[in-house]
Residue frames as qw, qx, qy, qz and C-alpha x, y, z in Angstrom:
[[0.424, -0.012, 0.502, -0.754, -4.44, -1.06, 19.21],
 [0.072, -0.166, -0.935, -0.305, -6.71, -3.99, 18.66],
 [0.529, -0.064, 0.039, -0.845, -10.46, -3.66, 18.38],
 [0.090, -0.018, 0.993, -0.074, -11.98, -6.86, 19.69],
 [0.132, -0.426, -0.836, -0.319, -15.37, -8.28, 19.04],
 [0.174, -0.805, -0.526, 0.212, -18.14, -5.62, 19.65],
 [0.245, -0.596, 0.082, 0.760, -15.81, -2.73, 18.97],
 [0.590, 0.784, 0.189, 0.027, -15.36, -0.56, 15.83],
 [0.697, -0.082, 0.188, 0.687, -12.19, -0.06, 14.03],
 [0.083, 0.881, 0.030, -0.465, -11.28, 3.48, 13.17],
 [0.733, 0.641, 0.091, 0.210, -10.19, 4.33, 9.74],
 [0.533, -0.607, 0.278, 0.520, -6.58, 5.41, 9.02],
 [0.263, 0.735, -0.384, -0.493, -4.32, 6.54, 6.12],
 [0.137, -0.266, 0.918, 0.259, -3.58, 2.99, 5.26],
 [0.228, 0.359, 0.904, -0.038, -7.28, 2.19, 4.58],
 [0.250, 0.635, 0.467, -0.562, -9.30, 5.22, 4.01],
 [0.259, 0.529, -0.383, -0.712, -8.35, 6.29, 0.41],
 [0.059, 0.048, -0.946, -0.315, -8.89, 2.73, -0.76],
 [0.174, 0.483, 0.785, -0.345, -12.31, 2.91, 0.78],
 [0.274, 0.627, 0.016, -0.729, -12.98, 5.96, -1.23],
 [0.222, 0.347, -0.708, -0.573, -11.86, 4.38, -4.44],
 [0.071, 0.213, 0.974, -0.008, -14.04, 1.19, -3.78],
 [0.242, 0.619, 0.588, -0.461, -17.06, 3.45, -3.27],
 [0.188, 0.615, -0.274, -0.715, -16.23, 5.46, -6.42],
 [0.019, 0.156, -0.913, -0.375, -16.08, 2.43, -8.41],
 [0.091, 0.397, 0.903, -0.139, -19.40, 1.24, -7.14],
 [0.212, 0.670, 0.360, -0.614, -21.11, 4.55, -7.39],
 [0.264, 0.616, -0.368, -0.644, -19.87, 5.24, -10.98],
 [0.887, 0.223, 0.347, -0.206, -20.49, 1.72, -12.17],
 [0.523, 0.764, -0.377, 0.006, -16.98, 1.46, -13.65],
 [0.932, -0.218, -0.005, 0.288, -13.86, -0.52, -13.39],
 [0.570, 0.132, 0.036, 0.810, -11.62, 2.27, -14.38],
 [0.116, -0.840, -0.377, 0.373, -11.96, 5.62, -12.83],
 [0.443, 0.730, 0.148, 0.500, -11.42, 8.83, -14.52],
 [0.407, 0.074, -0.346, 0.842, -9.27, 11.69, -13.23],
 [0.331, -0.408, -0.061, -0.849, -12.41, 13.86, -12.75],
 [0.781, -0.394, -0.394, -0.280, -14.00, 11.06, -10.75],
 [0.688, -0.097, -0.430, 0.577, -10.86, 10.65, -8.61],
 [0.184, 0.184, -0.223, 0.939, -10.65, 14.41, -7.90],
 [0.482, -0.425, -0.195, -0.741, -14.36, 14.77, -7.20],
 [0.807, -0.373, -0.458, -0.006, -14.26, 11.86, -4.79],
 [0.555, -0.020, -0.372, 0.744, -11.22, 13.25, -2.98],
 [0.035, -0.294, 0.098, -0.950, -12.79, 16.66, -2.64],
 [0.632, -0.406, -0.331, -0.571, -16.05, 15.22, -1.39],
 [0.880, -0.315, -0.354, 0.023, -14.63, 12.84, 1.13],
 [0.675, -0.022, -0.304, 0.672, -11.47, 14.58, 2.47],
 [0.282, -0.861, -0.274, 0.322, -11.42, 17.39, 5.04],
 [0.395, 0.797, -0.094, 0.446, -9.66, 20.68, 3.91],
 [0.268, -0.814, 0.361, -0.368, -8.71, 21.63, 7.41],
 [0.378, 0.318, -0.812, 0.311, -6.35, 19.73, 9.62],
 [0.385, -0.311, 0.852, 0.170, -6.29, 16.89, 11.00],
 [0.753, 0.395, -0.081, -0.520, -7.25, 15.54, 7.49],
 [0.813, -0.164, 0.553, 0.085, -4.82, 12.51, 7.57],
 [0.760, 0.615, 0.034, 0.210, -3.03, 13.40, 4.47],
 [0.485, -0.715, 0.279, 0.419, 0.73, 13.83, 4.13],
 [0.412, -0.318, 0.619, 0.589, 3.49, 14.47, 1.59],
 [0.012, -0.007, -0.684, -0.729, 2.46, 13.62, -1.96],
 [0.063, -0.575, -0.816, -0.011, -1.18, 12.94, -0.94],
 [0.115, -0.740, -0.329, 0.575, -1.47, 16.37, 0.52],
 [0.092, -0.392, 0.406, 0.820, 0.16, 18.04, -2.45],
 [0.015, 0.227, 0.845, 0.484, -2.12, 16.17, -4.81],
 [0.084, -0.736, -0.640, 0.204, -5.28, 17.28, -2.69],
 [0.130, -0.646, -0.049, 0.750, -4.03, 20.84, -2.88],
 [0.065, -0.152, 0.647, 0.745, -3.71, 20.60, -6.62],
 [0.021, -0.471, -0.865, -0.172, -7.22, 19.14, -6.85],
 [0.104, -0.751, -0.482, 0.438, -8.57, 22.04, -5.05],
 [0.015, -0.514, 0.303, 0.802, -7.25, 24.38, -7.82],
 [0.717, 0.494, 0.010, -0.492, -9.14, 22.29, -10.43],
 [0.237, 0.516, -0.801, -0.188, -6.29, 19.98, -11.41],
 [0.932, -0.066, 0.107, -0.339, -7.14, 16.30, -11.99],
 [0.593, -0.333, 0.695, 0.230, -5.05, 13.08, -12.03],
 [0.876, -0.093, -0.158, 0.447, -2.75, 12.14, -13.63],
 [0.285, 0.748, -0.141, 0.582, -1.48, 15.80, -13.60],
 [0.507, -0.787, 0.181, -0.303, -1.60, 15.91, -9.68],
 [0.850, -0.417, 0.263, 0.186, 1.26, 13.29, -9.67],
 [0.688, 0.627, -0.007, 0.366, 3.31, 14.75, -12.40],
 [0.658, -0.301, -0.154, 0.672, 6.83, 15.75, -11.11],
 [0.236, 0.368, 0.154, 0.886, 6.31, 19.10, -12.81],
 [0.391, -0.610, -0.195, -0.661, 3.41, 19.80, -10.50],
 [0.817, -0.551, -0.032, -0.166, 3.94, 17.58, -7.53],
 [0.232, 0.707, -0.628, 0.229, 7.62, 17.70, -6.09],
 [0.506, -0.343, 0.703, -0.364, 6.64, 14.86, -3.58],
 [0.836, 0.245, -0.290, -0.396, 5.88, 12.30, -6.37],
 [0.501, 0.353, -0.769, 0.181, 8.66, 9.95, -4.89],
 [0.379, -0.320, 0.592, -0.635, 7.04, 9.63, -1.45],
 [0.116, 0.012, 0.986, -0.116, 5.37, 6.42, -0.13],
 [0.467, 0.191, 0.239, -0.830, 1.78, 7.76, -0.67],
 [0.643, 0.203, -0.451, -0.586, 0.62, 5.68, -3.70],
 [0.350, 0.071, -0.930, 0.083, 1.38, 2.35, -1.98],
 [0.146, 0.128, 0.705, -0.682, -1.02, 3.18, 0.87],
 [0.460, 0.374, 0.139, -0.793, -3.95, 3.94, -1.55],
 [0.555, 0.442, -0.470, -0.525, -3.86, 1.41, -4.34],
 [0.143, -0.216, 0.965, -0.052, -3.13, -2.22, -3.08],
 [0.573, 0.261, 0.611, -0.480, -6.91, -3.00, -3.31],
 [0.604, 0.560, -0.241, -0.513, -6.89, -2.93, -6.98],
 [0.156, 0.394, -0.901, -0.089, -4.91, -6.19, -7.00],
 [0.351, 0.158, 0.830, -0.403, -7.87, -7.91, -5.27],
 [0.584, 0.521, 0.141, -0.606, -10.11, -6.81, -8.18],
 [0.644, 0.569, -0.441, -0.260, -8.13, -8.80, -10.70],
 [0.734, -0.396, 0.550, -0.043, -7.22, -12.22, -9.03],
 [0.793, -0.005, 0.519, 0.318, -4.57, -14.06, -10.98],
 [0.571, 0.639, 0.267, 0.440, -4.26, -11.23, -13.48],
 [0.450, -0.574, -0.107, 0.676, -1.67, -8.76, -12.31],
 [0.241, 0.178, 0.417, 0.858, -1.59, -7.15, -15.79],
 [0.191, -0.649, -0.575, -0.460, -5.12, -6.21, -15.45],
 [0.535, -0.678, -0.336, 0.376, -4.68, -5.15, -11.79],
 [0.445, -0.322, 0.086, 0.831, -1.94, -2.71, -12.73],
 [0.087, 0.396, 0.540, 0.738, -4.04, -1.36, -15.69],
 [0.324, -0.760, -0.474, -0.304, -6.93, -0.39, -13.53],
 [0.560, -0.699, -0.200, 0.397, -4.70, 0.90, -10.68],
 [0.569, 0.179, 0.105, 0.796, -2.46, 3.00, -12.91],
 [0.030, -0.698, -0.148, -0.700, -4.46, 6.30, -12.81],
 [0.641, -0.742, -0.162, -0.108, -5.00, 5.97, -8.98],
 [0.804, -0.245, -0.006, 0.541, -1.32, 5.45, -8.65],
 [0.431, 0.302, 0.176, 0.832, -0.42, 8.30, -10.88],
 [0.274, -0.889, -0.305, -0.205, -2.68, 10.55, -8.73],
 [0.445, -0.876, 0.177, 0.056, 0.38, 10.93, -6.48],
 [0.672, -0.433, 0.524, 0.292, 3.37, 8.91, -7.96],
 [0.688, 0.673, -0.238, -0.130, 5.80, 8.49, -10.84],
 [0.380, 0.622, -0.669, 0.147, 9.01, 6.52, -11.49],
 [0.283, 0.120, -0.901, 0.307, 10.21, 4.33, -8.68],
 [0.315, 0.008, 0.582, -0.750, 7.36, 5.26, -6.51],
 [0.733, 0.253, -0.146, -0.614, 4.90, 4.26, -9.20],
 [0.598, 0.276, -0.745, -0.107, 6.78, 1.03, -9.89],
 [0.080, 0.149, -0.830, 0.532, 6.78, 0.17, -6.24],
 [0.570, 0.160, 0.333, -0.734, 3.00, 0.69, -5.84],
 [0.765, 0.283, -0.367, -0.448, 2.55, -1.52, -8.90],
 [0.307, 0.269, -0.892, 0.194, 4.70, -4.14, -7.21],
 [0.213, -0.009, 0.770, -0.602, 2.34, -4.35, -4.34],
 [0.691, 0.288, 0.034, -0.662, -0.74, -4.33, -6.58],
 [0.620, 0.349, -0.664, -0.231, 0.75, -7.21, -8.52],
 [0.147, 0.172, -0.918, 0.325, 1.42, -9.14, -5.42],
 [0.475, 0.172, 0.569, -0.648, -2.18, -8.91, -4.21],
 [0.738, 0.339, -0.190, -0.552, -3.48, -9.97, -7.62],
 [0.523, 0.334, -0.783, -0.046, -1.04, -13.02, -7.65],
 [0.368, -0.293, 0.732, -0.492, -2.08, -14.25, -4.14],
 [0.859, 0.153, 0.306, -0.382, -4.92, -16.59, -5.61],
 [0.752, 0.538, -0.357, -0.136, -2.44, -17.91, -8.14],
 [0.016, -0.587, 0.775, -0.235, 0.12, -19.09, -5.67],
 [0.568, -0.024, -0.820, -0.066, 0.16, -22.89, -4.89],
 [0.604, -0.603, 0.023, -0.521, -2.14, -23.36, -1.93],
 [0.953, -0.156, -0.233, 0.111, -0.29, -26.51, -0.98],
 [0.559, 0.342, -0.335, 0.677, 2.89, -24.38, -0.17],
 [0.386, -0.586, -0.459, 0.544, 3.41, -22.58, 3.15],
 [0.099, 0.955, 0.268, -0.084, 2.49, -18.94, 3.18],
 [0.326, -0.768, 0.298, 0.464, 6.01, -17.80, 3.24],
 [0.430, -0.108, 0.714, 0.542, 6.93, -19.67, 0.10],
 [0.282, 0.724, 0.610, 0.153, 3.85, -18.35, -1.64],
 [0.078, -0.965, -0.109, 0.228, 4.76, -14.93, -0.72],
 [0.408, -0.505, 0.528, 0.548, 8.40, -15.32, -1.92],
 [0.429, 0.285, 0.733, 0.445, 7.02, -16.57, -5.29],
 [0.139, 0.882, 0.451, 0.004, 4.56, -13.70, -5.57],
 [0.241, -0.881, 0.118, 0.389, 7.29, -11.18, -4.74],
 [0.471, -0.277, 0.619, 0.563, 9.74, -12.62, -7.31],
 [0.373, 0.532, 0.671, 0.358, 7.10, -12.55, -9.93],
 [0.047, 0.954, 0.280, -0.096, 6.12, -8.99, -9.16],
 [0.401, -0.679, 0.294, 0.539, 9.84, -7.96, -9.05],
 [0.579, 0.158, 0.614, 0.512, 10.12, -8.99, -12.79],
 [0.238, 0.779, 0.479, 0.327, 8.25, -5.96, -13.70],
 [0.275, -0.898, 0.058, 0.340, 10.25, -3.28, -11.86],
 [0.579, 0.801, -0.149, 0.032, 12.55, -1.71, -14.46],
 [0.838, -0.120, -0.061, 0.529, 16.14, -2.91, -14.56],
 [0.398, 0.396, -0.027, 0.827, 18.39, -0.03, -13.54],
 [0.361, -0.734, -0.119, -0.563, 15.90, 1.45, -11.11],
 [0.040, -0.441, 0.676, -0.589, 16.80, 1.87, -7.46],
 [0.770, -0.173, 0.248, -0.563, 13.68, -0.02, -6.58],
 [0.934, 0.228, -0.271, -0.052, 14.90, -3.15, -8.47],
 [0.441, 0.495, -0.600, 0.447, 18.30, -2.82, -6.87],
 [0.455, -0.383, 0.444, -0.670, 16.69, -2.55, -3.34],
 [0.928, -0.037, 0.013, -0.369, 14.80, -5.68, -3.88],
 [0.852, 0.321, -0.394, 0.129, 17.75, -7.66, -5.14],
 [0.184, 0.504, -0.624, 0.569, 20.08, -6.42, -2.34],
 [0.564, -0.342, 0.461, -0.593, 17.64, -7.39, 0.45],
 [0.975, 0.058, -0.017, -0.213, 16.89, -10.81, -1.11],
 [0.662, 0.431, -0.515, 0.331, 20.70, -11.48, -1.39],
 [0.050, -0.458, 0.656, -0.598, 21.22, -10.63, 2.27],
 [0.835, -0.150, 0.214, -0.485, 18.26, -12.88, 3.17],
 [0.955, 0.192, -0.224, -0.030, 19.82, -15.79, 1.23],
 [0.435, 0.530, -0.594, 0.421, 23.12, -15.13, 2.80],
 [0.691, -0.406, -0.587, 0.118, 21.55, -15.86, 6.13],
 [0.187, 0.206, -0.373, 0.885, 22.29, -12.64, 7.89],
 [0.037, -0.509, -0.737, 0.443, 19.84, -11.66, 10.78],
 [0.151, 0.800, 0.503, 0.290, 17.05, -9.38, 9.89],
 [0.283, -0.909, -0.106, 0.288, 18.53, -6.66, 12.11],
 [0.464, -0.375, 0.450, 0.665, 21.77, -6.79, 10.22],
 [0.349, 0.435, 0.653, 0.513, 19.95, -6.73, 6.78],
 [0.081, -0.909, -0.408, 0.002, 17.99, -3.70, 8.11],
 [0.377, -0.782, 0.162, 0.470, 21.15, -1.82, 9.14],
 [0.443, -0.095, 0.571, 0.685, 22.79, -2.52, 5.83],
 [0.229, 0.720, 0.585, 0.294, 19.77, -1.16, 4.04],
 [0.214, -0.946, -0.150, 0.192, 20.23, 2.02, 6.03],
 [0.443, -0.596, 0.368, 0.560, 23.93, 2.29, 5.46],
 [0.464, 0.149, 0.671, 0.558, 23.69, 1.44, 1.75],
 [0.175, 0.624, 0.564, 0.511, 20.81, 3.73, 0.74],
 [0.225, -0.946, -0.234, -0.022, 20.42, 6.46, 3.30],
 [0.530, -0.693, 0.241, 0.425, 24.10, 6.88, 3.97],
 [0.446, -0.214, 0.618, 0.611, 25.94, 5.82, 0.88],
 [0.477, 0.618, 0.038, -0.624, 23.03, 6.67, -1.51],
 [0.356, -0.178, 0.853, 0.338, 23.73, 3.60, -3.62],
 [0.293, 0.393, 0.829, 0.269, 22.05, 2.74, -6.94],
 [0.051, 0.381, 0.344, 0.857, 21.12, 6.40, -7.57],
 [0.400, -0.716, -0.573, -0.003, 18.98, 6.67, -4.41],
 [0.348, 0.232, -0.209, 0.884, 19.77, 10.29, -3.54],
 [0.378, -0.747, -0.475, -0.271, 16.75, 11.17, -1.33],
 [0.604, -0.609, -0.252, 0.449, 18.98, 12.06, 1.60],
 [0.439, -0.073, 0.153, 0.883, 21.03, 14.53, -0.29],
 [0.041, -0.508, -0.414, -0.754, 17.92, 16.38, -1.46],
 [0.005, 0.033, -0.512, 0.858, 17.08, 17.11, 2.22],
 [0.474, -0.420, -0.540, -0.554, 13.49, 15.89, 2.04],
 [0.590, -0.538, 0.194, -0.570, 11.31, 15.92, 5.23],
 [0.841, -0.381, 0.345, -0.171, 12.62, 13.47, 7.86],
 [0.167, -0.551, 0.746, 0.335, 15.71, 12.83, 5.66],
 [0.483, 0.220, -0.687, -0.497, 13.46, 10.96, 3.18],
 [0.187, -0.066, 0.918, -0.344, 12.02, 8.72, 5.92],
 [0.614, 0.414, 0.450, -0.499, 8.49, 8.93, 4.06],
 [0.325, 0.513, -0.582, -0.541, 9.98, 8.06, 0.67],
 [0.932, 0.120, -0.024, -0.342, 8.81, 5.14, -1.21],
 [0.631, 0.505, -0.581, 0.093, 12.18, 3.72, -1.85],
 [0.068, 0.404, -0.774, 0.482, 13.57, 3.21, 1.66],
 [0.638, -0.081, 0.471, -0.604, 10.27, 2.02, 2.97],
 [0.858, 0.339, -0.288, -0.255, 10.17, -0.48, -0.01],
 [0.427, 0.457, -0.737, 0.255, 13.52, -1.85, 1.06],
 [0.245, -0.253, 0.702, -0.620, 12.55, -2.07, 4.66],
 [0.809, 0.067, 0.176, -0.557, 9.19, -3.80, 3.77],
 [0.801, 0.330, -0.486, -0.116, 11.05, -6.50, 1.83],
 [0.092, 0.383, -0.778, 0.490, 13.09, -7.22, 5.01],
 [0.543, -0.037, 0.572, -0.614, 9.90, -7.81, 6.97],
 [0.834, 0.263, -0.157, -0.459, 8.42, -9.92, 4.15],
 [0.683, 0.371, -0.629, 0.012, 11.24, -12.18, 3.67],
 [0.152, 0.259, -0.800, 0.520, 12.35, -12.63, 7.31],
 [0.582, -0.090, 0.361, -0.723, 8.66, -12.86, 8.43],
 [0.034, 0.130, -0.975, -0.178, 8.35, -15.99, 6.42],
 [0.382, -0.304, -0.685, -0.540, 4.60, -15.72, 6.12],
 [0.360, -0.476, -0.711, 0.372, 3.90, -15.55, 9.75],
 [0.023, -0.826, -0.320, -0.464, 1.58, -12.38, 10.12],
 [0.547, -0.826, -0.073, 0.117, 2.68, -11.59, 13.77],
 [0.700, -0.348, 0.218, 0.584, 6.32, -11.86, 13.04],
 [0.407, 0.484, 0.395, 0.667, 6.01, -9.87, 9.72],
 [0.163, -0.897, -0.227, -0.343, 4.29, -7.02, 11.41],
 [0.664, -0.696, 0.017, 0.273, 6.70, -7.13, 14.29],
 [0.635, -0.106, 0.272, 0.715, 9.82, -6.89, 12.08],
 [0.259, 0.645, 0.411, 0.590, 8.24, -4.36, 9.90],
 [0.323, -0.911, -0.202, -0.157, 7.37, -2.17, 12.85],
 [0.667, -0.614, 0.156, 0.393, 10.89, -2.51, 14.56],
 [0.681, 0.217, 0.286, 0.639, 12.65, -1.83, 11.21],
 [0.185, -0.560, -0.100, 0.801, 11.59, 1.90, 11.36],
 [0.070, 0.060, 0.457, 0.885, 11.04, 4.52, 8.85],
 [0.525, -0.064, 0.000, -0.849, 7.37, 5.03, 8.02],
 [0.044, 0.165, -0.985, 0.039, 6.87, 1.62, 9.47],
 [0.518, 0.271, 0.622, -0.520, 2.96, 1.47, 9.92],
 [0.596, 0.542, -0.152, -0.572, 2.54, 1.60, 6.15],
 [0.416, 0.347, -0.820, -0.186, 4.52, -1.41, 4.88],
 [0.092, 0.017, 0.935, -0.342, 3.30, -3.47, 7.89],
 [0.573, 0.347, 0.331, -0.665, -0.36, -2.51, 6.88],
 [0.596, 0.446, -0.479, -0.465, 0.32, -3.73, 3.37],
 [0.304, 0.201, -0.931, 0.012, 1.73, -7.07, 4.46],
 [0.292, 0.121, 0.749, -0.582, -0.87, -7.45, 7.31],
 [0.635, 0.409, 0.071, -0.652, -3.62, -6.94, 4.74],
 [0.601, 0.393, -0.595, -0.360, -2.17, -9.23, 2.15],
 [0.169, 0.116, -0.956, 0.211, -1.28, -12.09, 4.57],
 [0.413, 0.155, 0.572, -0.692, -4.70, -11.56, 6.19],
 [0.613, 0.403, -0.229, -0.640, -6.27, -11.91, 2.80],
 [0.507, 0.338, -0.776, -0.159, -4.45, -15.26, 2.29],
 [0.191, -0.008, -0.921, 0.340, -5.17, -16.80, 5.61],
 [0.380, -0.556, -0.625, -0.395, -8.65, -15.32, 6.22],
 [0.389, -0.667, 0.135, -0.621, -10.30, -13.72, 9.25],
 [0.910, -0.401, -0.038, -0.098, -10.14, -16.97, 11.20],
 [0.823, 0.173, -0.180, 0.510, -6.37, -17.31, 10.44],
 [0.135, 0.588, -0.237, 0.761, -5.69, -13.79, 11.66],
 [0.616, -0.601, 0.094, -0.501, -7.67, -14.35, 14.90],
 [0.971, -0.169, -0.109, 0.132, -5.86, -17.63, 15.49],
 [0.629, 0.374, -0.246, 0.636, -2.49, -16.00, 14.89],
 [0.051, -0.564, 0.259, -0.783, -3.28, -13.23, 17.54],
 [0.280, -0.212, -0.861, 0.366, -5.35, -15.35, 19.80],
 [0.163, 0.300, 0.349, -0.873, -8.23, -12.85, 19.69],
 [0.261, 0.628, 0.722, 0.129, -11.68, -12.32, 18.31],
 [0.173, -0.136, 0.101, 0.970, -11.77, -9.05, 16.40],
 [0.320, 0.598, 0.270, -0.683, -14.43, -6.46, 15.48],
 [0.450, 0.326, 0.700, 0.448, -16.09, -6.56, 12.12],
 [0.148, 0.916, 0.372, 0.006, -17.31, -2.94, 12.07],
 [0.537, 0.074, 0.138, 0.829, -15.45, 0.06, 10.63],
 [0.002, -0.867, -0.337, 0.367, -15.69, 3.82, 11.02],
 [0.564, 0.431, 0.265, 0.652, -14.67, 5.60, 7.89],
 [0.098, -0.927, -0.170, -0.321, -15.66, 8.98, 9.55],
 [0.660, -0.638, -0.031, 0.395, -12.71, 8.88, 11.85],
 [0.427, -0.375, 0.309, 0.763, -10.59, 10.23, 8.99],
 [0.051, 0.149, 0.589, 0.793, -12.86, 10.92, 6.10],
 [0.315, 0.327, 0.416, -0.788, -16.29, 12.48, 5.67],
 [0.469, 0.318, -0.302, -0.767, -19.53, 12.28, 3.51],
 [0.286, 0.025, -0.936, -0.206, -20.52, 8.62, 3.73],
 [0.626, -0.396, -0.366, -0.564, -23.83, 7.15, 4.63],
 [0.810, -0.428, -0.398, 0.038, -24.82, 5.82, 8.13],
 [0.401, -0.883, 0.243, -0.017, -22.57, 8.30, 9.98],
 [0.332, 0.715, -0.615, -0.002, -19.67, 6.44, 8.29],
 [0.558, -0.309, 0.734, -0.235, -20.25, 3.10, 10.10],
 [0.725, 0.356, -0.479, -0.343, -19.72, 0.09, 7.85],
 [0.750, -0.395, 0.521, -0.099, -18.81, -3.43, 8.40],
 [0.132, -0.500, 0.767, 0.380, -16.32, -5.80, 6.68],
 [0.467, 0.273, 0.829, 0.144, -18.75, -8.38, 5.18],
 [0.388, 0.829, 0.350, -0.197, -20.75, -5.51, 3.56],
 [0.010, -0.820, 0.390, 0.418, -17.45, -4.02, 2.25],
 [0.319, -0.235, 0.846, 0.356, -16.35, -7.20, 0.80],
 [0.462, 0.556, 0.691, -0.005, -19.77, -7.71, -1.00],
 [0.241, 0.894, 0.058, -0.374, -19.47, -4.19, -2.42],
 [0.135, -0.566, 0.697, 0.418, -15.98, -5.07, -3.86],
 [0.367, 0.125, 0.893, 0.227, -17.52, -8.29, -5.47],
 [0.394, 0.728, 0.533, -0.178, -20.67, -6.47, -6.65],
 [0.016, 0.776, -0.271, -0.569, -18.51, -3.68, -8.26],
 [0.081, -0.425, 0.783, 0.447, -17.14, -6.20, -10.64],
 [0.297, 0.316, 0.898, 0.074, -20.01, -8.60, -11.17],
 [0.300, 0.758, 0.421, -0.398, -22.18, -5.67, -12.10],
 [0.061, 0.632, -0.415, -0.651, -19.92, -4.54, -14.81]]
């Protein structure tokens, strides 16, 4: 649903934890949050009762925080059995924007927020997205957006450990794209290979996770690479393919929509959709405890992100 000029966008689970993190960085005058700062921020700004817009690993981490536990323990597999779910991807891409052209720095400052809910492949996948956001300003601006995105993705892929199912998923989808098969076929082959055959050690289905692992980081990562490669840098086409591909489809599409939007700017997004969009944001739709009854606007949010790092 679009919010056109004059309206107010409502927060959702793809934006609200990152909003909390930016606020915590600014309030604490730091570039690296501590576990206690993350725990205290979650407890201050997230409702205990439903609907609190938390699911799977995020909800488990929050429950652990309410007992006094702090990150990174909240994402440790010994404490959080949902550590392989998609959650960390939704909450940490923003850290890539704080370290333009420096994916190494971006991952360093994002590591504890990522480990709040994730380990192993889920952590490496979240780091992949952080690296891509950091690499956006380093991509050759003379190239089409699709070519820049492919370069960014290949660079980020180099840091996914060899032998992991995340690395295998990326390579499989890239190979199917190079082979020229339609995106629908590539998507169906991802389903067959990873949810049915459980290739490359991806055994989420066998473990009978909720929705057959439909909220898992792995299968959603594979699906997201389908939409990234076949969308070819077109924000509308990328979101369309990502949505139709299924699984937890609002999340990878939010990631790519945000990244491509960052690359082409507000005017580029509005041109792509043929609309003028609202620039106000209501964080209190999903979270609590912010000034001005939770109403903010995108220019102010962008300035806060810049000030957070300049003031350091």
